[in-house]
Each structure stands twice: as structure tokens, then as C-alpha cells.
LUMLUM-212156 format. One record per residue: residue in one letter; residue number from 1; x, y, z of N, C-alpha, C, O in turn. Coordinates in Angstrom, 1 decimal, always signed. Each point is the difference from the previous one (the first is absolute). Layout:
! LUMLUM-212156
{'A' NUM {X Y Z} {X Y Z} {X Y Z} {X Y Z}}
...
This chain:
! LUMLUM-212156
{'M' 1 {+80.4 +133.4 +144.6} {-1.1 -0.3 -0.9} {-1.3 +0.2 +0.7} {-0.2 -0.5 +1.1}}
{'P' 2 {-0.7 +1.2 -1.8} {-1.3 +0.2 +0.6} {-0.8 -1.3 -0.1} {+0.2 -0.9 -0.8}}
{'P' 3 {-1.1 +0.7 +1.8} {-0.8 -1.2 +0.0} {-0.9 +0.0 -1.3} {-0.4 +1.0 -0.5}}
{'L' 4 {+0.2 -2.2 +0.0} {-0.8 -0.2 -1.2} {-1.5 -0.1 +0.4} {-0.4 -0.8 +0.8}}
{'K' 5 {-0.4 +1.7 -1.4} {-1.4 +0.1 +0.3} {-0.8 -0.7 -1.0} {-1.2 -0.4 +0.3}}
{'S' 6 {+1.7 +0.3 -1.6} {-0.8 -0.6 -1.0} {+0.8 -0.8 -0.9} {+1.3 +0.2 +0.0}}
{'P' 7 {-1.8 -1.1 -0.7} {+0.7 -0.8 -1.0} {+0.7 +0.8 -1.1} {+1.1 -0.4 -0.4}}
{'A' 8 {-1.7 +1.5 +0.0} {+0.6 +0.9 -1.0} {+1.3 +0.6 +0.5} {+1.0 +0.0 -0.7}}
{'A' 9 {-0.9 +0.4 +1.9} {+1.2 +0.6 +0.6} {+1.1 -1.1 +0.1} {+1.1 +0.2 -0.2}}
{'F' 10 {-1.5 -1.4 +0.5} {+0.9 -1.1 +0.1} {+0.6 -0.3 -1.4} {+1.3 -0.1 -0.1}}
{'H' 11 {-2.1 +0.1 -0.9} {+0.6 -0.3 -1.4} {+0.8 +1.2 -0.4} {+1.0 -0.2 -0.7}}
{'E' 12 {-1.3 +1.4 +1.0} {+0.8 +1.2 -0.3} {+1.4 -0.1 +0.6} {+1.0 +0.2 -0.6}}
{'Q' 13 {-1.0 -0.6 +1.9} {+1.3 -0.1 +0.7} {+0.8 -1.1 -0.5} {+1.2 +0.1 -0.2}}
{'R' 14 {-1.8 -1.2 -0.1} {+0.7 -1.2 -0.6} {+0.6 +0.4 -1.4} {+1.1 -0.3 -0.2}}
{'R' 15 {-1.9 +1.0 -0.6} {+0.5 +0.5 -1.3} {+1.2 +0.9 +0.1} {+1.0 -0.1 -0.7}}
{'S' 16 {-1.0 +1.0 +1.7} {+1.1 +1.0 +0.2} {+1.2 -0.8 +0.5} {+1.2 +0.4 -0.4}}
{'L' 17 {-1.3 -1.4 +1.2} {+1.1 -0.8 +0.5} {+0.6 -0.8 -1.2} {+1.3 -0.1 +0.0}}
{'E' 18 {-2.1 -0.4 -0.8} {+0.5 -0.8 -1.2} {+0.8 +0.9 -0.9} {+1.1 -0.3 -0.5}}
{'R' 19 {-1.6 +1.6 +0.3} {+0.7 +0.9 -0.9} {+1.3 +0.4 +0.6} {+1.0 +0.1 -0.7}}
{'A' 20 {-1.0 +0.1 +2.0} {+1.3 +0.4 +0.7} {+1.0 -1.1 -0.1} {+1.2 +0.2 -0.2}}
{'R' 21 {-1.7 -1.5 +0.4} {+0.9 -1.1 -0.2} {+0.6 -0.1 -1.4} {+1.2 -0.3 -0.2}}
{'T' 22 {-2.1 +0.4 -0.8} {+0.5 +0.0 -1.4} {+1.0 +1.1 -0.3} {+1.0 -0.2 -0.7}}
{'E' 23 {-1.3 +1.4 +1.3} {+0.8 +1.1 -0.3} {+1.4 -0.2 +0.6} {+1.0 +0.3 -0.6}}
{'D' 24 {-0.9 -0.9 +1.9} {+1.3 -0.3 +0.6} {+0.7 -1.0 -0.8} {+1.2 +0.1 -0.2}}
{'Y' 25 {-1.9 -1.1 -0.3} {+0.6 -1.1 -0.8} {+0.7 +0.6 -1.3} {+1.1 -0.3 -0.3}}
{'L' 26 {-1.9 +1.1 -0.4} {+0.5 +0.7 -1.2} {+1.2 +0.9 +0.3} {+0.9 +0.0 -0.8}}
{'K' 27 {-1.0 +0.7 +1.8} {+1.2 +0.9 +0.4} {+1.2 -0.8 +0.2} {+1.1 +0.4 -0.4}}
{'R' 28 {-1.2 -1.5 +1.2} {+1.2 -0.9 +0.2} {+0.5 -0.5 -1.3} {+1.2 -0.1 -0.2}}
{'K' 29 {-2.1 -0.4 -0.7} {+0.5 -0.5 -1.3} {+0.7 +1.0 -0.8} {+1.0 -0.2 -0.7}}
{'I' 30 {-1.5 +1.4 +0.7} {+0.6 +1.1 -0.8} {+1.3 +0.4 +0.5} {+1.0 +0.2 -0.7}}
{'R' 31 {-0.8 -0.2 +2.1} {+1.3 +0.3 +0.6} {+1.0 -1.1 -0.3} {+1.2 +0.3 -0.2}}
{'S' 32 {-1.6 -1.5 +0.0} {+0.9 -1.1 -0.2} {+0.2 -0.4 -1.4} {+0.6 -1.0 -0.3}}
{'R' 33 {-1.2 +1.7 -0.7} {+0.1 -0.4 -1.4} {+1.4 +0.3 -0.5} {+0.6 +0.9 +0.5}}
{'P' 34 {-0.1 -1.8 -1.4} {+1.3 +0.2 -0.6} {+0.2 +1.3 -0.8} {-1.0 +0.5 -0.6}}
{'E' 35 {+2.2 -0.1 +0.5} {+0.3 +1.2 -0.9} {-0.2 -0.4 -1.4} {+0.0 -1.2 -0.4}}
{'R' 36 {-0.1 +2.2 -0.5} {-0.2 -0.2 -1.4} {+1.2 -0.8 -0.6} {-0.1 -0.9 -0.8}}
{'S' 37 {+1.3 +1.3 +1.3} {+1.2 -0.7 -0.5} {+0.0 -1.5 +0.3} {+0.5 -0.8 -0.8}}
{'E' 38 {-1.0 +0.5 +2.0} {-0.1 -1.4 +0.4} {-1.0 -0.8 -0.9} {+0.2 -1.1 -0.4}}
{'L' 39 {-1.3 +1.8 +0.1} {-1.0 -0.6 -0.9} {+0.5 -0.2 -1.4} {-0.3 -1.0 -0.7}}
{'V' 40 {+1.2 +1.9 +0.2} {+0.6 -0.1 -1.3} {+1.0 -1.2 +0.1} {+0.0 -0.8 -1.0}}
{'R' 41 {+0.7 +0.7 +2.0} {+1.0 -1.1 +0.2} {-0.7 -1.4 +0.0} {+0.6 -1.0 -0.5}}
{'M' 42 {-1.8 +1.0 +1.1} {-0.7 -1.3 +0.1} {-0.9 -0.2 -1.3} {-0.7 -1.0 +0.0}}
{'H' 43 {+0.8 +1.8 -1.0} {-0.7 -0.1 -1.3} {-1.5 +0.1 +0.2} {-0.7 -0.6 -0.8}}
{'I' 44 {+0.3 +1.4 +1.8} {-1.4 +0.2 +0.1} {-0.4 +1.3 -0.8} {-1.0 +0.0 -0.6}}
{'L' 45 {+1.9 +1.0 +0.7} {-0.2 +1.2 -0.8} {+1.1 +0.0 -1.0} {+1.1 -0.6 +0.2}}
{'E' 46 {-1.3 +1.3 -1.3} {+1.0 +0.2 -1.1} {+0.7 +1.3 +0.3} {-0.6 +1.0 +0.4}}
{'E' 47 {+1.9 -1.0 -0.7} {+0.7 +1.3 +0.1} {-0.2 +0.8 -1.2} {+0.4 -0.4 -1.1}}
{'T' 48 {-1.1 +1.5 +1.2} {-0.4 +0.9 -1.1} {+0.0 +1.4 +0.4} {-0.2 +0.3 +1.2}}
{'S' 49 {+0.5 +0.6 -2.1} {+0.0 +1.4 +0.3} {-1.3 +0.6 -0.6} {-0.2 +1.2 +0.1}}
{'A' 50 {-0.7 -2.0 -0.6} {-1.3 +0.5 -0.5} {-0.9 +0.5 +1.1} {+0.1 -0.5 +1.1}}
{'E' 51 {-1.0 +1.4 -1.5} {-1.0 +0.4 +0.9} {-0.9 -1.2 +0.4} {-0.3 -0.8 -0.8}}
{'P' 52 {-0.1 +0.7 +2.1} {-0.8 -1.1 +0.4} {-1.3 -0.2 -0.8} {-0.4 -1.2 -0.2}}
{'S' 53 {-0.2 +2.2 -0.3} {-1.2 -0.2 -0.8} {+0.4 -0.6 -1.4} {-0.9 -0.5 -0.7}}
{'L' 54 {+2.1 +0.6 +0.3} {+0.4 -0.5 -1.3} {+0.7 -1.4 +0.1} {+0.3 -0.6 -1.1}}
{'Q' 55 {-0.1 +0.1 +2.3} {+0.8 -1.2 +0.1} {-0.7 -1.2 -0.6} {+0.6 -0.9 -0.5}}
{'A' 56 {-2.0 +0.8 +0.6} {-0.7 -1.1 -0.5} {+0.1 +0.0 -1.6} {+0.1 -1.0 -0.6}}
{'K' 57 {-0.2 +2.2 +0.0} {+0.2 +0.1 -1.4} {+1.4 -0.4 -0.4} {+0.2 -0.6 -1.1}}
{'Q' 58 {+0.7 +1.0 +1.9} {+1.4 -0.3 -0.4} {+0.2 -1.5 +0.1} {+0.7 -0.6 -0.9}}
{'L' 59 {-1.2 -0.1 +1.9} {+0.1 -1.4 +0.1} {-0.7 -0.7 -1.2} {+0.5 -1.0 -0.6}}
{'K' 60 {-1.7 +1.5 +0.2} {-0.7 -0.6 -1.1} {+0.8 +0.2 -1.3} {+0.0 -0.9 -0.9}}
{'L' 61 {+0.6 +2.0 +0.7} {+0.8 +0.3 -1.2} {+1.3 -1.0 +0.0} {+0.3 -0.5 -1.0}}
{'K' 62 {+0.3 +0.3 +2.2} {+1.1 -0.9 +0.1} {-0.4 -1.4 -0.4} {+0.7 -0.7 -0.7}}
{'R' 63 {-1.8 +0.2 +1.2} {-0.5 -1.3 -0.4} {-0.3 -0.1 -1.5} {+0.3 -1.0 -0.6}}
{'A' 64 {-0.9 +2.0 +0.0} {-0.3 +0.0 -1.4} {+1.3 -0.1 -0.8} {+0.0 -0.7 -1.0}}
{'R' 65 {+1.0 +1.4 +1.4} {+1.3 +0.0 -0.7} {+0.6 -1.4 +0.1} {+0.5 -0.6 -1.0}}
{'L' 66 {-0.5 +0.0 +2.2} {+0.5 -1.4 +0.1} {-0.8 -1.0 -0.8} {+0.6 -0.8 -0.7}}
{'A' 67 {-1.9 +1.0 +0.6} {-0.8 -0.9 -0.8} {+0.4 +0.1 -1.5} {+0.1 -0.9 -0.7}}
{'D' 68 {+0.1 +2.2 +0.2} {+0.4 +0.2 -1.4} {+1.3 -0.6 -0.2} {+0.2 -0.6 -1.1}}
{'D' 69 {+0.8 +0.8 +2.0} {+1.3 -0.6 -0.2} {-0.1 -1.5 -0.1} {+0.7 -0.6 -0.8}}
{'L' 70 {-1.4 +0.0 +1.7} {-0.2 -1.5 +0.0} {-0.6 -0.5 -1.3} {+0.4 -1.0 -0.6}}
{'N' 71 {-1.5 +1.7 +0.1} {-0.6 -0.4 -1.2} {+0.9 +0.1 -1.2} {+0.0 -0.8 -0.9}}
{'E' 72 {+0.9 +1.8 +0.9} {+0.9 +0.2 -1.1} {+1.1 -1.1 +0.1} {+0.3 -0.6 -1.1}}
{'K' 73 {+0.2 +0.2 +2.3} {+1.0 -1.0 +0.1} {-0.6 -1.4 -0.4} {+0.6 -0.8 -0.6}}
{'I' 74 {-1.9 +0.6 +1.0} {-0.7 -1.3 -0.4} {-0.1 -0.1 -1.5} {+0.1 -1.1 -0.6}}
{'A' 75 {-0.5 +2.2 +0.0} {-0.1 +0.0 -1.5} {+1.3 -0.3 -0.7} {+0.0 -0.5 -1.1}}
{'Q' 76 {+1.1 +0.9 +1.7} {+1.3 -0.2 -0.6} {+0.7 -1.3 +0.4} {+1.1 -0.3 -0.6}}
{'R' 77 {-1.7 -0.5 +1.4} {+0.6 -1.3 +0.5} {+0.0 -1.0 -1.2} {-0.9 +0.0 -0.8}}
{'P' 78 {+1.9 -0.9 +0.8} {+0.1 -1.0 -1.1} {-1.1 -1.0 +0.2} {-0.5 -0.3 +1.1}}
{'G' 79 {+0.1 -0.3 -2.3} {-1.0 -1.1 +0.0} {+0.6 -1.3 +0.4} {+1.2 -0.1 +0.1}}
{'P' 80 {-2.0 -0.9 +0.0} {+0.5 -1.4 +0.3} {+1.0 -0.5 -1.1} {+0.9 -0.7 +0.4}}
{'M' 81 {-1.2 +1.0 -1.6} {+0.9 -0.6 -1.1} {+1.4 +0.6 +0.2} {+1.0 -0.7 -0.2}}
{'E' 82 {-0.9 +2.0 +0.4} {+1.3 +0.7 +0.2} {+0.7 -0.6 +1.2} {+1.2 -0.2 +0.0}}
{'L' 83 {-1.9 -0.1 +1.1} {+0.6 -0.5 +1.2} {+0.5 -1.4 -0.3} {+1.1 -0.4 +0.6}}
{'V' 84 {-1.8 -0.4 -1.4} {+0.5 -1.3 -0.3} {+1.3 +0.1 -0.9} {+1.0 -0.7 +0.2}}
{'E' 85 {-1.0 +1.6 -1.1} {+1.1 +0.2 -0.9} {+1.3 +0.4 +0.7} {+1.1 -0.4 -0.3}}
{'K' 86 {-1.3 +1.2 +1.4} {+1.1 +0.5 +0.7} {+0.4 -0.9 +1.2} {+0.8 +0.4 +0.8}}
{'N' 87 {-1.4 -1.6 -0.7} {+0.3 -0.9 +1.0} {-0.4 +0.5 +1.4} {+0.7 -0.4 +1.0}}
{'I' 88 {-1.7 +1.2 -0.9} {-0.5 +0.5 +1.3} {-1.1 -0.9 +0.5} {-0.1 -0.3 +1.2}}
{'L' 89 {-0.8 -0.1 -2.1} {-1.1 -0.9 +0.3} {+0.4 -1.4 -0.3} {+0.3 -0.3 -1.2}}
{'P' 90 {-0.1 -0.6 +2.2} {+0.5 -1.3 -0.2} {-1.0 -0.9 -0.7} {-1.2 -0.1 +0.5}}
{'V' 91 {+1.6 -0.6 -1.6} {-0.8 -1.0 -0.6} {+0.9 -1.1 -0.5} {+1.2 +0.2 -0.1}}
{'E' 92 {-1.7 -1.4 -0.2} {+0.8 -1.1 -0.4} {+0.6 +0.4 -1.4} {-0.6 +0.7 -0.8}}
{'S' 93 {+1.7 -1.3 +0.5} {+0.7 +0.3 -1.3} {-0.8 -0.3 -1.2} {+0.0 +0.8 -0.9}}
{'S' 94 {-0.7 -1.9 +0.8} {-0.8 -0.3 -1.1} {-1.2 +1.0 -0.2} {-0.3 +0.4 -1.1}}
{'L' 95 {-0.2 +0.0 +2.2} {-1.1 +0.9 +0.0} {+0.5 +1.4 -0.4} {-0.6 +0.7 -0.8}}
{'K' 96 {+1.8 -0.4 +1.3} {+0.6 +1.3 -0.4} {+0.3 +0.1 -1.5} {-0.3 +1.0 -0.6}}
{'E' 97 {+0.8 -2.1 +0.1} {+0.2 +0.0 -1.5} {-1.3 +0.2 -0.7} {+0.0 +0.8 -1.0}}
{'A' 98 {-1.0 -1.4 +1.4} {-1.3 +0.2 -0.6} {-0.5 +1.4 +0.1} {-0.6 +0.6 -0.9}}
{'I' 99 {+0.8 +0.0 +2.1} {-0.5 +1.4 +0.2} {+0.7 +1.0 -0.8} {-0.5 +0.8 -0.7}}
{'I' 100 {+1.8 -1.0 +0.6} {+0.9 +0.9 -0.7} {-0.3 -0.2 -1.5} {+0.3 +1.0 -0.8}}
{'G' 101 {-0.7 -2.1 +0.4} {-0.3 -0.2 -1.4} {+1.0 -0.9 -0.8} {+0.0 -0.1 -1.2}}
{'E' 102 {+0.9 -0.6 +1.9} {+1.0 -0.8 -0.6} {-0.6 -1.4 -0.3} {+0.6 -0.8 -0.7}}
{'E' 103 {-1.8 +0.5 +1.2} {-0.7 -1.3 -0.3} {-1.4 +0.2 -0.4} {-0.7 +0.8 +0.7}}
{'D' 104 {+0.2 -1.4 -1.7} {-1.3 +0.2 -0.4} {-1.0 -0.9 +0.7} {+0.4 -0.9 +0.7}}
{'P' 105 {-1.7 +1.2 -0.7} {-1.0 -0.8 +0.7} {+0.0 -1.5 -0.3} {-0.3 -0.8 +0.8}}
{'T' 106 {+0.6 +0.5 -2.1} {+0.0 -1.5 -0.3} {+1.1 -0.7 +0.7} {-0.2 -1.1 +0.4}}
{'T' 107 {+1.3 +1.7 -0.3} {+1.1 -0.6 +0.7} {-0.3 -0.1 +1.5} {+0.3 -1.0 +0.6}}
{'L' 108 {-1.0 +2.0 -0.1} {-0.5 -0.1 +1.4} {-0.9 -1.2 +0.2} {+0.0 -0.8 +1.0}}
{'H' 109 {-0.9 +0.6 -2.0} {-1.0 -1.1 +0.1} {+0.8 -1.4 -0.1} {-0.4 -0.9 +0.8}}
{'E' 110 {+1.4 +0.8 -1.7} {+0.8 -1.2 -0.1} {+0.7 -0.3 +1.4} {+0.0 -1.1 +0.4}}
{'R' 111 {+0.5 +2.2 +0.2} {+0.7 -0.2 +1.2} {-0.9 -0.5 +1.1} {+0.3 -0.8 +0.9}}
{'Q' 112 {-1.5 +1.4 -0.9} {-1.1 -0.5 +0.9} {-0.3 -1.4 -0.1} {-0.1 -0.8 +1.0}}
{'L' 113 {+0.0 +0.3 -2.3} {-0.3 -1.4 -0.2} {+1.2 -0.9 +0.5} {-0.3 -1.0 +0.6}}
{'R' 114 {+1.5 +1.4 -0.8} {+1.2 -0.7 +0.5} {+0.0 -0.1 +1.5} {+0.3 -1.1 +0.5}}
{'C' 115 {-0.7 +2.2 +0.1} {+0.0 +0.0 +1.5} {-1.1 -1.0 +0.5} {+0.1 -0.7 +1.0}}
{'R' 116 {-1.2 +0.7 -1.7} {-1.1 -0.9 +0.4} {+0.4 -1.5 -0.2} {-0.4 -0.8 +0.8}}
{'R' 117 {+1.2 +0.5 -1.8} {+0.5 -1.4 -0.2} {+1.0 -0.4 +1.0} {+0.1 -1.2 +0.2}}
{'G' 118 {+0.7 +2.0 +0.3} {+1.0 -0.5 +0.9} {+1.0 +1.0 +0.5} {+1.1 -0.3 +0.5}}
{'G' 119 {-1.4 +1.6 -0.6} {+0.9 +1.0 +0.5} {+0.0 +0.1 +1.5} {-0.6 -0.8 +0.6}}
{'S' 120 {+1.2 +1.9 -0.1} {+0.1 +0.1 +1.4} {-1.4 +0.2 +0.7} {-0.9 +0.6 -0.6}}
{'A' 121 {+0.7 -1.1 +1.7} {-1.3 +0.1 +0.7} {-0.4 +1.4 +0.3} {-1.1 +0.4 -0.1}}
{'R' 122 {+2.1 +0.4 +0.5} {-0.3 +1.4 +0.3} {-0.4 +0.8 -1.3} {-1.0 +0.8 +0.1}}
{'L' 123 {+1.6 -1.1 -1.2} {-0.4 +0.7 -1.2} {-1.4 -0.5 -0.4} {-0.8 +0.8 -0.5}}
{'K' 124 {+0.5 -2.0 +0.6} {-1.3 -0.6 -0.3} {-1.1 +0.8 +0.8} {-1.0 +0.4 -0.5}}
{'Q' 125 {+1.3 -0.3 +1.8} {-1.0 +0.6 +0.9} {-0.2 +1.5 -0.3} {-1.1 +0.4 +0.1}}
{'N' 126 {+2.2 +0.3 -0.4} {-0.1 +1.4 -0.2} {-0.2 +0.5 -1.5} {-0.2 +1.1 -0.2}}
{'W' 127 {+0.2 -2.1 -0.7} {-0.1 +0.4 -1.4} {-1.3 +0.8 -0.3} {+0.1 +1.0 -0.7}}
{'A' 128 {-1.2 -1.5 +1.1} {-1.3 +0.6 -0.3} {+0.0 +1.4 +0.6} {-0.5 +1.0 -0.7}}
{'E' 129 {+1.0 -0.8 +1.9} {+0.1 +1.3 +0.6} {+0.9 +0.9 -0.8} {-0.3 +1.2 -0.1}}
{'A' 130 {+1.4 -1.7 -0.3} {+1.0 +0.8 -0.8} {-0.7 +0.5 -1.3} {+0.2 +1.1 -0.4}}
{'L' 131 {-0.9 -2.0 -0.3} {-0.6 +0.4 -1.2} {-1.1 +1.0 +0.2} {-0.1 +1.0 -0.7}}
{'D' 132 {-0.7 -1.2 +1.8} {-1.0 +1.1 +0.3} {+0.7 +1.3 +0.3} {-0.5 +1.0 -0.4}}
{'F' 133 {+1.6 -1.1 +1.1} {+0.8 +1.3 +0.3} {+0.4 +0.6 -1.2} {-0.1 +1.2 -0.2}}
{'L' 134 {+0.7 -2.0 -0.8} {+0.4 +0.6 -1.2} {-1.1 +0.6 -0.8} {+0.2 +1.1 -0.6}}
{'Q' 135 {-1.3 -1.8 +0.5} {-1.2 +0.6 -0.7} {-0.5 +1.3 +0.6} {-0.3 +0.9 -0.7}}
{'S' 136 {+0.3 -0.9 +2.1} {-0.4 +1.2 +0.6} {+1.0 +1.2 -0.2} {-0.4 +1.1 -0.2}}
{'L' 137 {+1.7 -1.4 +0.2} {+1.0 +1.0 -0.3} {-0.2 +0.5 -1.4} {+0.1 +1.2 -0.3}}
{'R' 138 {-0.3 -2.1 -0.7} {-0.2 +0.4 -1.4} {-1.2 +0.9 -0.1} {+0.0 +1.0 -0.7}}
{'A' 139 {-1.1 -1.4 +1.4} {-1.2 +0.8 -0.1} {+0.1 +1.3 +0.6} {-0.5 +1.0 -0.6}}
{'S' 140 {+1.2 -0.9 +1.7} {+0.1 +1.3 +0.7} {+1.0 +0.9 -0.6} {-0.1 +1.3 +0.1}}
{'C' 141 {+1.1 -1.8 -0.9} {+1.0 +0.8 -0.6} {-0.1 +0.0 -1.5} {+1.0 +0.4 -0.6}}
{'A' 142 {-2.1 -0.8 +0.1} {-0.1 +0.0 -1.5} {+0.3 +1.3 -0.7} {+0.6 +0.1 -1.0}}
{'G' 143 {-1.0 +1.0 +1.7} {+0.2 +1.3 -0.6} {+1.3 +0.6 +0.3} {+0.4 +1.0 -0.7}}
{'C' 144 {+0.3 -1.5 +1.7} {+1.2 +0.7 +0.4} {+1.3 -0.6 -0.5} {+1.1 +0.6 +0.0}}
{'V' 145 {-1.1 -1.9 -0.3} {+1.2 -0.7 -0.4} {-0.4 -0.9 -1.2} {-1.0 -0.7 +0.1}}
{'N' 146 {+1.9 +0.7 -1.1} {-0.3 -0.9 -1.1} {+0.6 -1.4 +0.3} {+1.2 -0.1 +0.2}}
{'L' 147 {-2.1 -0.9 -0.1} {+0.4 -1.3 +0.4} {+0.3 -1.0 -1.1} {+0.4 -1.1 +0.3}}
{'G' 148 {-0.4 +1.6 -1.5} {+0.4 -0.9 -1.1} {-1.0 -1.0 -0.5} {+0.2 -0.7 -0.9}}
């Protein structure tokens, strides 16, 4: 190395050394990078035969198809009333009868009064919540199921 005569020469030599160090570092990293098959196996890259310039559009199209499929399946899923009728959504038997339509609202009110007078403590505690649940189900499903 020649002797440094000015600060400008010092900075130039320092910059060239930093570039050489960065270049060596990058060369080492490139030599030790994993093969494409390894990146596919680790789910970093997707296995595709598409041209690299088209891979982003291919991925975007795949996601759009998935979103369409999910939206279609969500639109076809059963509502809460159907789930109660098929015994998928658990509810108490008295509430289920009311939801399905085997008991009218006046009978529900009478049952509520009986529970307040001396029925089970659990039913007393949950009755208001059950009625709120029933009313919200009726409101949300008014157009999809005839509740009688």
C-alpha cells in the first residue's frame, strides 16, 4: 500500500477496502445458498413451471380462485336455525322447541314466570339470555326460515 498523502486518498482507499469486503461476503453467501429444490422443500419458493416473470401473476390468480371458492362455500353454509334443527348447535330443549316453532311466545313467557317463582336456579339465571338469543335468532333468520 502506498503511503497516504492526503485525507482524500485515505477515504478512497477505505472505500475500496469496504467494497472488497462486501464483495467477498456476497460471493461467500452466493456459493453457500441452497438449491432451488431445497427452497421448494422448505416452502420458501413454490414449485411451478411458469416463467419467472409470470409467477407473481400466477400466485395472484391462485389466491383469487381460493377467495372465490371460500366465498361460494360461505354463501352455501347453513344458518343458525338449520344448525339447531339438525342438533349441530347445542341449545336447551325448551329453547329448541321455541326456536323450531313448537312453542309460541306466550308459552315461553309463562315458562319464564314459573322459573322466576321457583324453577331451577340455572334456568332462572340463563332465561333472559336464552330469550335474547331466541329473539336475535328470529331477527337474523326472519327471511330464511318461517318461524310460525
